[in-house]
N, C-alpha and C positions, 0 to 999 in steps of 0.2 A: 508556627512554621517563618522559615527561614525567606527572605526574598525570591532568592531566586528561586527556589521551588515552589512559593505559593505564586509566581509570573507562570513556571511551568505548569505546573497542574491548572492552574484557570484557563489558560491556551488549552489544555488538551480537550479538558469540558466542556469551553467554547465553542471549536474546531469542533467535537465527536457530533456536536447539535447537523453539522449539514452545510448550518448559513452560511454563506459567503461574506456577510460584511465580518463576522470573525475573524479575518483574518486584516484585523487594523491593532496592531501594539498598543496608542493608540488609547482603545473598549477593552484590548485581555489588561493594559495597566489598571485601569478605573476603576473595574472587575472589580482586581484582584485587591484595589486600596493603594495603590502605590503612583508614583508616576512617570515621564515619559524617561525624566533626569535615572529615576533610580535604574530603568530599562537599559540607558546607556552608561549609566555605573556597573550596569554587573554584566555586559553583552556587546558591549560598543555600539551598536547601532543595527537593526530591522535582520541585516544578513544574520549576522552573531546568533541574534532570539532567534530566529527562525529555522537556522540549523539547530538551534542546542533542542527546540523543539523537538522536530526530527529526529535527532541522536536520540533524546525521552524515547520514542515509542521504538525505534529500532533495541533499546534496552531492555522494555516494558513491553514488546508485542512479539518477544518471541516465546511467550507462554501462550500464543494459542496458536501455537505449528505442535504436530501431530507426527507420530510417527507410524507408517505406512500395515496395514494388516493385513494387503492383499496380497496374494503370490505371482499376480497376473499381472499383465498390460491392460488390460481393460480396469481390471479393478481396483487402480494406483490412480487410473486418469479418471476413475468418478471420482475414485477419494481427494486428490487432487482438489480437484475444481469444486467438491463442497466444501472444502475445509479452506480454498480462495471464496467462495462464495461466503462462507459464516464470516473469515474476516474482514473482505471488504466492508460486510454489515456492521462489523466491532466498532468502538470507539475509537476503536486506533486506525482502525480502516475510513472511519466515515476521514480522520480530521488530518489523513495525505493528502484524501482525496481535495479536503475546500483548501490546503494549505496549496496544492497543484495548482488547483482553479482561481486560486486569492492570486499570486502571485505573477509579477512577467511571464510571458509566452511570447515565441516555444523557445524551446530548450535557450538556443544561442545565448535569445535577449537573457533570461535568467543567469546564466554562466555568467556575465556578462554585468548583471548588475547587483547582483545576491548570489558570488561565486563558490562563497561557503555553506549558503542551502545547497545548493545545484549537487556543490560533490559529498554534501550528506541524503540525500536523493536519490545519485546514483551511489552510492554507500547498502543503501534499499533498498534497491532494484538487484543490483549483488548479489545479492542475500537473499532474493528471491529466486532465483536463476540459482547459486550453490545449492536450498533447498530442496531446488526441487531439480536437482540433476537427482541430489541423494536419494530424495524419497522413491527415483527408481533404479537404486544399485540391489544388489541380491536379489535379484526378480528369477522365477524358475525361468528356463528355455535358454535361449540366447541374449547374450547384450545387447540392450540396444545399441542402436549409431548417433551416436554423442551429438554431432550436429543435427541430429531429428528431433532428438533430446532437447537440445539450445532452443529451433524450434519454436516447439511447441512453448515454454518456459517463458518467450516473449509474447505469442500468439493468445495464449489460454489469457494472460490477465485481463489484457486489452477485450475479448471478445468478450469474455464475465462483468464487463469493466462496463462494454455496450449493453450485455442486455439489461445487468442492474436501473441504465441512464435511462432504455426502454422503458422498463420497469416505474420507477417516478416520472416520465410522463403520462403515463395514464395507455401505453400503444395496446395493440389486442391481442398481441404476440401471445401467445401461450408460451411460459416463460418454461417450464418443469419440461418441456417439449422440445423446446428449442434448446435447450440445456441439454438433456438427452442425445442430441444430436451433434453439440456440438461434443461432448464427450467419446460418441461414434466414430467422429472424424477422424480425431483426436487420435485415437485411440486405432484407428486403420494407417492414420500416417505414420507413428512412433513404431507398428507394427509391420509395416513397409509392407 
């Protein structure tokens, strides 16, 4: 396997564990049997490397998406919420969240320190928003309000990440009930 592919696949594998310490290029390079110099030669710097990792996730993560089955708003909200929940639990979803958590924050700082990576993450977010809007096309009944669809496209991932974080921290929340409540509330908002 070529050095570039070896570094990227090793990074995805390590990030997919969710361990924060895996957002270390030195650790990834060592695990891949390469050096920091190899990373510099192939990617320029850490920004180029993490941007390439996110781009690989974008390229490979599209297989996680599905086409809607339900003809109703409520059915589609339930489908997309379950789909996104599955994506969050996938190695790609875990890798994205690990990168986001391990790199500088807030977004304004990341844009200054890692502009390529920030742009790749913004591209990923834009793709999610577009896929979300597409998911609600061709529904039975009246068309959805475009602004409300955008609102829900922003709220749903954050809410599901929050539920997932609560679950990982071992809180006493009934996650299935919270998931159903979220779907119901967002359905009501979308339906107007």
